[in-house]
C-alpha positions in Angstrom: -1.5 -18.8 -15.8 0.1 -15.4 -15.0 2.9 -15.3 -12.5 2.6 -13.2 -9.4 5.1 -10.6 -10.6 3.2 -9.9 -13.8 -0.3 -10.0 -12.3 -2.6 -7.1 -13.2 -3.8 -6.7 -9.6 -0.9 -7.6 -7.3 -1.0 -7.5 -3.5 0.9 -4.6 -2.1 1.9 -3.4 1.4 1.1 0.1 2.5 3.5 1.3 5.3 2.8 4.2 7.6 4.9 7.3 7.1 4.6 8.0 10.9 7.4 5.6 11.5 5.3 3.2 13.6 5.8 0.2 11.3 2.1 -0.3 10.9 1.0 -1.7 7.5 -2.1 -2.4 5.5 -2.2 -5.0 2.8 -4.3 -4.3 -0.3 -4.4 -4.9 -4.0 -4.0 -2.4 -6.8 -4.6 -2.3 -10.5 -1.3 -1.7 -12.3 -3.0 -0.4 -15.5 -4.8 2.4 -13.6 -2.1 3.1 -11.0 1.4 2.4 -12.4 3.1 4.7 -9.9 3.6 3.9 -6.2 0.3 4.3 -4.3 0.0 6.9 -1.5 -3.2 6.8 0.6 -4.2 8.7 3.7 -5.4 6.1 6.2 -5.8 5.6 10.0 -2.8 4.5 12.0 -4.0 3.0 15.3 -0.5 3.3 16.9 -0.5 7.1 16.8 -4.3 7.3 16.7 -4.5 9.6 13.7 -4.7 9.6 9.9 -1.4 9.7 8.2 -0.1 8.9 4.7 0.6 5.3 3.9 3.1 4.7 1.0 3.4 1.6 -1.2 6.3 -0.6 -0.4 7.5 -3.4 -2.7 
């Protein structure tokens, strides 16, 4: 069985760049996205869409 660190689809945290500390938890495919993920999602603390960056 594959360990968590070498899993093809690991769980990652996406942290808001607005500095609110708000996070989303999602999974990503390491083969398709080897770089750190950056998504534009809704941050309910500041009530607007901001960039969320992958944190390891």
